[in-house]
N, CA and C atoms as a LAMMPS dump frame, in Angstrom:
ITEM: TIMESTEP
0
ITEM: NUMBER OF ATOMS
432
ITEM: BOX BOUNDS ff ff ff
-5.0000000000000000e+02 5.0000000000000000e+02
-5.0000000000000000e+02 5.0000000000000000e+02
-5.0000000000000000e+02 5.0000000000000000e+02
ITEM: ATOMS id mol type element x y z
1 1 1 N 77.501 493.684 -353.436
2 1 2 C 76.082 492.976 -353.345
3 1 3 C 75.421 493.791 -351.944
4 2 1 N 74.406 494.761 -352.049
5 2 2 C 73.55 495.097 -351.392
6 2 3 C 72.595 493.913 -350.012
7 3 1 N 73.492 493.455 -348.999
8 3 2 C 72.935 492.693 -347.91
9 3 3 C 71.784 493.312 -347.247
10 4 1 N 70.82 492.353 -347.049
11 4 2 C 69.863 492.897 -345.476
12 4 3 C 70.208 492.291 -344.651
13 5 1 N 69.473 492.916 -343.153
14 5 2 C 69.707 492.469 -341.946
15 5 3 C 68.554 492.346 -341.159
16 6 1 N 68.347 490.714 -340.444
17 6 2 C 67.113 490.434 -340.242
18 6 3 C 67.24 489.875 -338.431
19 7 1 N 66.497 489.858 -338.146
20 7 2 C 66.887 489.248 -336.313
21 7 3 C 66.922 487.68 -336.818
22 8 1 N 68.043 487.443 -336.325
23 8 2 C 68.58 485.93 -336.368
24 8 3 C 67.44 485.023 -335.493
25 9 1 N 66.847 483.791 -336.22
26 9 2 C 66.006 483.045 -335.552
27 9 3 C 64.659 483.046 -335.83
28 10 1 N 64.658 484.483 -336.719
29 10 2 C 62.944 484.523 -337.262
30 10 3 C 62.889 484.139 -338.472
31 11 1 N 61.325 484.033 -338.91
32 11 2 C 61.368 483.39 -340.27
33 11 3 C 61.124 484.76 -341.236
34 12 1 N 61.194 484.597 -342.441
35 12 2 C 61.071 485.57 -343.764
36 12 3 C 60.327 484.781 -344.883
37 13 1 N 59.334 485.341 -345.184
38 13 2 C 58.98 485.407 -346.964
39 13 3 C 59.828 485.394 -347.877
40 14 1 N 59.945 484.793 -348.671
41 14 2 C 60.904 485.29 -349.957
42 14 3 C 60.428 484.389 -351.319
43 15 1 N 60.659 485.245 -352.078
44 15 2 C 60.797 484.738 -353.317
45 15 3 C 61.398 483.639 -353.864
46 16 1 N 60.836 482.661 -354.535
47 16 2 C 61.382 481.119 -354.554
48 16 3 C 62.31 481.329 -355.878
49 17 1 N 62.133 482.243 -356.569
50 17 2 C 63.068 482.152 -357.92
51 17 3 C 62.309 481.115 -358.826
52 18 1 N 61.09 480.814 -358.935
53 18 2 C 60.086 479.66 -359.516
54 18 3 C 58.971 480.562 -359.718
55 19 1 N 58.945 481.844 -359.613
56 19 2 C 57.46 482.613 -359.252
57 19 3 C 56.362 482.498 -358.499
58 20 1 N 56.87 481.625 -357.24
59 20 2 C 56.231 481.822 -356.099
60 20 3 C 57.297 482.246 -354.928
61 21 1 N 56.743 482.018 -353.615
62 21 2 C 56.822 482.47 -352.616
63 21 3 C 57.461 481.337 -351.339
64 22 1 N 58.377 481.185 -350.616
65 22 2 C 58.971 480.357 -349.65
66 22 3 C 58.95 481.193 -348.396
67 23 1 N 58.981 480.157 -347.383
68 23 2 C 59.41 480.496 -346.35
69 23 3 C 61.029 480.164 -345.647
70 24 1 N 61.541 480.649 -344.969
71 24 2 C 62.996 480.689 -344.424
72 24 3 C 63.085 481.067 -343.439
73 25 1 N 64.784 480.421 -342.892
74 25 2 C 65.354 480.748 -341.185
75 25 3 C 66.165 481.608 -341.621
76 26 1 N 65.869 482.709 -340.585
77 26 2 C 67.357 483.31 -340.733
78 26 3 C 68.44 482.962 -339.953
79 27 1 N 69.529 482.708 -340.097
80 27 2 C 70.903 482.308 -339.316
81 27 3 C 71.127 483.468 -338.674
82 28 1 N 72.174 482.983 -337.889
83 28 2 C 72.526 483.558 -336.951
84 28 3 C 73.304 485.154 -337.204
85 29 1 N 73.974 484.911 -337.921
86 29 2 C 74.534 486.141 -338.785
87 29 3 C 73.725 487.209 -339.031
88 30 1 N 72.48 487.262 -339.638
89 30 2 C 71.095 488.166 -339.783
90 30 3 C 71.32 488.201 -341.01
91 31 1 N 72.074 488.01 -342.101
92 31 2 C 72.195 488.46 -343.731
93 31 3 C 72.256 487.114 -344.19
94 32 1 N 71.905 486.322 -343.7
95 32 2 C 71.563 484.798 -344.376
96 32 3 C 70.282 484.033 -344.061
97 33 1 N 70.205 483.169 -344.519
98 33 2 C 68.741 482.53 -344.126
99 33 3 C 69.15 480.747 -344.308
100 34 1 N 68.627 479.908 -343.936
101 34 2 C 68.566 478.533 -344.077
102 34 3 C 67.106 478.329 -344.982
103 35 1 N 66.995 477.343 -346.104
104 35 2 C 65.536 477.098 -346.811
105 35 3 C 65.648 475.445 -346.4
106 36 1 N 66.74 475.222 -345.781
107 36 2 C 66.309 473.72 -345.169
108 36 3 C 67.054 473.658 -344.039
109 37 1 N 66.778 472.46 -342.745
110 37 2 C 67.385 472.849 -341.648
111 37 3 C 68.299 471.399 -341.43
112 38 1 N 69.302 471.228 -342.449
113 38 2 C 70.277 470.059 -342.713
114 38 3 C 71.085 470.623 -343.095
115 39 1 N 72.093 471.212 -341.838
116 39 2 C 73.221 471.707 -342.432
117 39 3 C 74.451 470.753 -343.328
118 40 1 N 74.034 469.35 -343.303
119 40 2 C 74.665 468.732 -344.037
120 40 3 C 74.571 468.798 -345.654
121 41 1 N 73.463 469.054 -345.543
122 41 2 C 72.854 469.109 -347.279
123 41 3 C 73.055 470.499 -347.541
124 42 1 N 72.792 471.473 -346.588
125 42 2 C 72.359 472.913 -347.39
126 42 3 C 72.904 474.096 -346.855
127 43 1 N 73.452 475.136 -347.809
128 43 2 C 74.771 476.267 -347.273
129 43 3 C 73.462 477.629 -346.509
130 44 1 N 73.847 477.866 -346.069
131 44 2 C 73.059 479.58 -346.122
132 44 3 C 73.219 479.992 -347.381
133 45 1 N 72.267 480.989 -347.778
134 45 2 C 71.91 481.764 -348.741
135 45 3 C 71.775 483.572 -348.291
136 46 1 N 72.676 484.005 -348.938
137 46 2 C 72.412 485.666 -348.776
138 46 3 C 71.195 486.177 -348.91
139 47 1 N 70.576 486.945 -347.689
140 47 2 C 69.512 487.66 -348.022
141 47 3 C 69.367 488.934 -348.758
142 48 1 N 68.88 488.383 -350.208
143 48 2 C 68.728 489.861 -351.256
144 48 3 C 67.668 490.451 -351.323
145 49 1 N 67.549 491.791 -351.623
146 49 2 C 66.716 492.528 -351.929
147 49 3 C 65.864 492.269 -353.077
148 50 1 N 66.451 491.48 -354
149 50 2 C 65.815 491.192 -355.283
150 50 3 C 64.993 489.624 -354.781
151 51 1 N 64.762 489.461 -353.685
152 51 2 C 63.956 487.994 -353.664
153 51 3 C 63.025 488.571 -352.365
154 52 1 N 62.678 490.02 -352.349
155 52 2 C 61.468 490.324 -352.03
156 52 3 C 61.278 489.81 -350.501
157 53 1 N 62.464 489.809 -349.478
158 53 2 C 61.943 489.629 -347.981
159 53 3 C 60.932 489.751 -347.199
160 54 1 N 60.048 489.633 -347.045
161 54 2 C 59.387 489.938 -345.872
162 54 3 C 59.219 489.151 -344.562
163 55 1 N 59.786 489.77 -343.498
164 55 2 C 59.637 488.93 -341.926
165 55 3 C 58.678 489.207 -342.005
166 56 1 N 58.389 487.874 -341.002
167 56 2 C 57.153 487.501 -340.705
168 56 3 C 57.354 487.297 -339.08
169 57 1 N 58.441 487.179 -338.578
170 57 2 C 58.469 487.118 -336.993
171 57 3 C 58.856 485.812 -336.867
172 58 1 N 58.78 485.716 -335.79
173 58 2 C 58.592 483.934 -334.975
174 58 3 C 57.521 483.634 -335.093
175 59 1 N 57.532 482.241 -334.763
176 59 2 C 56.256 481.553 -334.856
177 59 3 C 55.275 482.288 -333.769
178 60 1 N 55.164 482.57 -332.766
179 60 2 C 54.368 482.962 -331.968
180 60 3 C 53.992 484.473 -332.75
181 61 1 N 54.825 485.291 -332.836
182 61 2 C 54.626 486.929 -333.421
183 61 3 C 54.071 486.551 -334.927
184 62 1 N 54.257 485.843 -335.568
185 62 2 C 53.064 485.365 -336.839
186 62 3 C 51.714 484.859 -336.508
187 63 1 N 51.63 483.969 -335.566
188 63 2 C 50.641 483.624 -335.079
189 63 3 C 49.583 484.232 -334.49
190 64 1 N 50.123 485.349 -333.838
191 64 2 C 49.284 486.463 -332.756
192 64 3 C 49.183 487.566 -334.228
193 65 1 N 49.646 488.265 -335.029
194 65 2 C 49.382 489.039 -336.113
195 65 3 C 48.472 488.667 -336.832
196 66 1 N 48.489 487.281 -336.883
197 66 2 C 47.413 487.013 -338.523
198 66 3 C 46.378 486.295 -337.55
199 67 1 N 46.41 486.202 -336.328
200 67 2 C 45.292 485.74 -334.933
201 67 3 C 45.04 484.64 -335.576
202 68 1 N 45.984 483.644 -335.272
203 68 2 C 46.155 482.259 -335.264
204 68 3 C 46.206 481.36 -334.544
205 69 1 N 45.881 482.029 -333.527
206 69 2 C 46.057 481.276 -332.058
207 69 3 C 45.261 479.571 -332.451
208 70 1 N 43.935 479.758 -332.321
209 70 2 C 43.237 478.127 -332.622
210 70 3 C 43.924 477.517 -333.675
211 71 1 N 44.349 478.024 -334.749
212 71 2 C 45.043 477.609 -335.644
213 71 3 C 46.275 476.843 -335.329
214 72 1 N 46.897 477.755 -335.048
215 72 2 C 48.453 477.087 -334.013
216 72 3 C 48.009 476.217 -332.99
217 73 1 N 47.399 476.024 -332.166
218 73 2 C 47.012 474.967 -331.303
219 73 3 C 46.299 473.331 -332.415
220 74 1 N 45.889 473.981 -333.6
221 74 2 C 45.428 473.03 -334.503
222 74 3 C 46.407 472.196 -335.057
223 75 1 N 47.268 472.953 -335.871
224 75 2 C 48.682 472.712 -336.027
225 75 3 C 49.853 471.784 -335.252
226 76 1 N 49.753 472.233 -333.977
227 76 2 C 50.485 471.446 -333.244
228 76 3 C 49.777 470.146 -332.96
229 77 1 N 48.528 470.247 -332.709
230 77 2 C 47.778 468.778 -331.869
231 77 3 C 48.007 467.98 -333.517
232 78 1 N 47.861 468.325 -334.387
233 78 2 C 47.696 467.624 -335.92
234 78 3 C 49.139 466.708 -335.914
235 79 1 N 49.873 467.63 -335.65
236 79 2 C 51.456 467.297 -335.554
237 79 3 C 51.451 465.911 -334.584
238 80 1 N 51.071 466.256 -333.506
239 80 2 C 51.408 465.136 -332.432
240 80 3 C 50.558 464.289 -332.721
241 81 1 N 49.221 464.134 -333.316
242 81 2 C 48.336 462.802 -333.61
243 81 3 C 49.156 461.966 -334.645
244 82 1 N 49.909 462.711 -335.597
245 82 2 C 50.409 461.853 -336.466
246 82 3 C 51.811 461.27 -336.221
247 83 1 N 51.853 461.574 -334.993
248 83 2 C 53.55 461.251 -334.605
249 83 3 C 55.134 461.865 -335.107
250 84 1 N 54.542 463.283 -335.715
251 84 2 C 55.506 463.497 -336.463
252 84 3 C 56.306 464.421 -335.572
253 85 1 N 57.632 463.442 -335.82
254 85 2 C 58.81 464.199 -335.274
255 85 3 C 59.124 465.471 -335.835
256 86 1 N 59.378 466.376 -336.685
257 86 2 C 59.397 467.789 -336.876
258 86 3 C 58.814 468.472 -336.042
259 87 1 N 57.803 468.287 -335.545
260 87 2 C 57.29 469.177 -334.08
261 87 3 C 58.178 469.632 -333.43
262 88 1 N 59.266 468.894 -332.489
263 88 2 C 59.838 469.124 -331.777
264 88 3 C 61.389 469.373 -332.551
265 89 1 N 61.418 469.029 -333.964
266 89 2 C 63.04 468.9 -334.155
267 89 3 C 63.489 470.015 -335.584
268 90 1 N 62.424 470.567 -336.45
269 90 2 C 62.418 471.208 -337.271
270 90 3 C 61.401 472.531 -337.408
271 91 1 N 61.968 473.247 -336.391
272 91 2 C 60.913 474.329 -336.441
273 91 3 C 60.892 475.415 -338.062
274 92 1 N 60.986 475.062 -338.98
275 92 2 C 60.768 475.501 -340.021
276 92 3 C 59.75 474.847 -341.135
277 93 1 N 59.917 473.569 -340.563
278 93 2 C 58.864 472.986 -341.262
279 93 3 C 57.418 473.229 -340.683
280 94 1 N 57.293 473.378 -339.483
281 94 2 C 56.402 473.78 -338.366
282 94 3 C 55.94 475.082 -338.79
283 95 1 N 56.904 476.037 -339.018
284 95 2 C 56.059 477.182 -339.511
285 95 3 C 55.9 477.327 -340.627
286 96 1 N 56.578 476.323 -341.527
287 96 2 C 55.813 476.235 -342.747
288 96 3 C 54.183 475.983 -343.115
289 97 1 N 54.129 474.882 -341.967
290 97 2 C 53.011 474.102 -342.324
291 97 3 C 51.647 475.302 -341.639
292 98 1 N 51.934 476.379 -340.667
293 98 2 C 51.061 477.034 -340.352
294 98 3 C 51.05 478.229 -341.389
295 99 1 N 52.034 478.543 -342.055
296 99 2 C 52.334 479.266 -343.24
297 99 3 C 51.287 478.784 -344.494
298 100 1 N 51.048 477.688 -344.603
299 100 2 C 50.689 477.27 -345.605
300 100 3 C 48.746 477.336 -345.241
301 101 1 N 48.757 476.864 -343.768
302 101 2 C 47.547 477.167 -343.281
303 101 3 C 46.757 478.117 -343.567
304 102 1 N 47.403 479.08 -342.94
305 102 2 C 47.173 480.8 -343.115
306 102 3 C 46.633 481.23 -344.553
307 103 1 N 47.189 480.895 -345.171
308 103 2 C 46.64 481.172 -347.039
309 103 3 C 44.988 480.379 -346.948
310 104 1 N 44.534 480.03 -346.371
311 104 2 C 43.195 479.433 -346.358
312 104 3 C 42.11 479.782 -345.585
313 105 1 N 42.665 480.64 -344.43
314 105 2 C 42.227 481.352 -343.84
315 105 3 C 42.931 481.978 -342.443
316 106 1 N 41.966 482.965 -341.515
317 106 2 C 42.601 483.797 -340.931
318 106 3 C 41.432 484.56 -339.574
319 107 1 N 42.457 484.803 -338.739
320 107 2 C 41.291 485.413 -337.775
321 107 3 C 41.264 484.044 -336.241
322 108 1 N 40.935 484.979 -335.413
323 108 2 C 40.221 484.212 -334.047
324 108 3 C 39.565 482.781 -334.477
325 109 1 N 38.747 482.774 -335.28
326 109 2 C 37.416 481.214 -335.004
327 109 3 C 38.176 480.631 -336.175
328 110 1 N 39.227 480.736 -336.724
329 110 2 C 39.922 479.867 -337.924
330 110 3 C 40.19 478.933 -337.554
331 111 1 N 39.868 477.617 -337.743
332 111 2 C 40.651 476.533 -337.188
333 111 3 C 40.629 475.255 -338.306
334 112 1 N 41.771 475.079 -339.163
335 112 2 C 41.995 474.223 -340.186
336 112 3 C 41.416 472.97 -339.656
337 113 1 N 40.739 472.429 -340.857
338 113 2 C 40.611 470.728 -341.082
339 113 3 C 41.436 470.275 -341.283
340 114 1 N 41.475 469.003 -341.206
341 114 2 C 42.218 468.001 -341.468
342 114 3 C 42.578 467.891 -342.301
343 115 1 N 41.724 468.181 -343.975
344 115 2 C 42.214 468.343 -344.771
345 115 3 C 43.32 469.355 -345.365
346 116 1 N 42.935 470.624 -344.922
347 116 2 C 43.878 471.466 -344.88
348 116 3 C 45.183 471.368 -344.632
349 117 1 N 45.241 470.737 -343.314
350 117 2 C 46.371 470.652 -342.507
351 117 3 C 47.416 469.394 -343.483
352 118 1 N 46.598 468.926 -343.823
353 118 2 C 47.435 467.744 -345.153
354 118 3 C 47.844 468.226 -345.763
355 119 1 N 47.026 469.185 -346.423
356 119 2 C 47.376 469.842 -347.353
357 119 3 C 48.548 470.529 -347.411
358 120 1 N 48.368 471.721 -346.206
359 120 2 C 49.753 472.512 -345.605
360 120 3 C 50.997 471.355 -345.256
361 121 1 N 50.491 470.09 -345.175
362 121 2 C 51.684 469.518 -344.431
363 121 3 C 52.631 469.125 -345.726
364 122 1 N 51.949 468.743 -346.976
365 122 2 C 52.07 468.308 -347.965
366 122 3 C 53.267 469.507 -348.899
367 123 1 N 52.467 471.116 -348.684
368 123 2 C 53.045 472.042 -349.302
369 123 3 C 54.189 472.091 -348.537
370 124 1 N 54.827 472.295 -347.297
371 124 2 C 55.488 472.442 -346.298
372 124 3 C 56.649 471.417 -346.729
373 125 1 N 56.108 470.009 -347.014
374 125 2 C 57.479 469.115 -347.412
375 125 3 C 57.832 469.893 -348.804
376 126 1 N 56.874 469.659 -350.089
377 126 2 C 57.132 469.888 -351.156
378 126 3 C 58.384 471.026 -351.226
379 127 1 N 58.164 472.355 -349.923
380 127 2 C 58.995 473.211 -350.347
381 127 3 C 60.123 472.648 -349.245
382 128 1 N 60.68 471.468 -349.105
383 128 2 C 61.667 471.357 -348.28
384 128 3 C 62.203 470.044 -349.662
385 129 1 N 61.427 469.773 -350.136
386 129 2 C 62.036 469.082 -351.273
387 129 3 C 62.707 469.753 -352.371
388 130 1 N 62.147 470.885 -352.404
389 130 2 C 62.699 471.861 -353.589
390 130 3 C 64.043 472.487 -353.158
391 131 1 N 64.073 472.923 -352.117
392 131 2 C 65.333 473.108 -351.343
393 131 3 C 66.563 472.392 -351.775
394 132 1 N 66.283 470.58 -351.391
395 132 2 C 66.927 469.935 -351.064
396 132 3 C 67.712 469.884 -352.75
397 133 1 N 66.499 469.555 -353.615
398 133 2 C 67.072 469.347 -355.097
399 133 3 C 68.031 470.663 -355.098
400 134 1 N 67.211 471.875 -355.106
401 134 2 C 68.699 473.225 -355.375
402 134 3 C 69.715 473.055 -354.827
403 135 1 N 70.112 472.458 -353.702
404 135 2 C 71.178 472.579 -352.809
405 135 3 C 72.088 471.188 -353.309
406 136 1 N 71.317 470.108 -354.077
407 136 2 C 71.894 469.234 -355.28
408 136 3 C 72.682 469.615 -356.287
409 137 1 N 71.958 470.305 -356.558
410 137 2 C 72.456 470.828 -357.933
411 137 3 C 73.965 471.498 -357.914
412 138 1 N 73.117 472.229 -356.656
413 138 2 C 74.86 473.605 -356.338
414 138 3 C 75.73 472.483 -356.128
415 139 1 N 75.238 471.723 -355.206
416 139 2 C 76.683 470.982 -354.976
417 139 3 C 77.265 469.717 -356.273
418 140 1 N 76.268 469.355 -356.913
419 140 2 C 76.832 469.066 -358.041
420 140 3 C 77.72 470.051 -359.029
421 141 1 N 77.21 471.136 -359.601
422 141 2 C 77.755 471.958 -360.091
423 141 3 C 78.983 472.496 -359.506
424 142 1 N 79.355 472.866 -358.012
425 142 2 C 80.341 473.044 -357.699
426 142 3 C 81.805 472.357 -357.545
427 143 1 N 81.044 470.861 -357.59
428 143 2 C 82.022 469.584 -357.952
429 143 3 C 82.708 469.009 -359.111
430 144 1 N 81.695 469.451 -360.298
431 144 2 C 82.213 469.327 -361.164
432 144 3 C 83.414 470.411 -361.707
């Protein structure tokens, strides 16, 4: 199996094997990724060329590359206002929120409104739930 290596701790966009794309975080070894940051519930998966990985970098690199500095501040302020603890504990969730918000606009002047940010949070949560379901199925399969 051909593996690919990426900078640990950065984010990738990969095929979700259901016709869409998702954001994942590169593990310390650089060849696997987390699609949810709950080590009790998830097992790192190998980064494979068939997933069409695209490196999007760190949170700051992605924000700068897309001209999302204002949008980034809005995402952070929105999560703080909602008292969402994932802002400090789950960088993968926060990156997904920004990634989804970026699908609605980009550039230095782009500031997503609360409707877009609500939608982005829902989409980020959906990616987390889909990952949890897949890992749950894998656990049942391995136990059986």
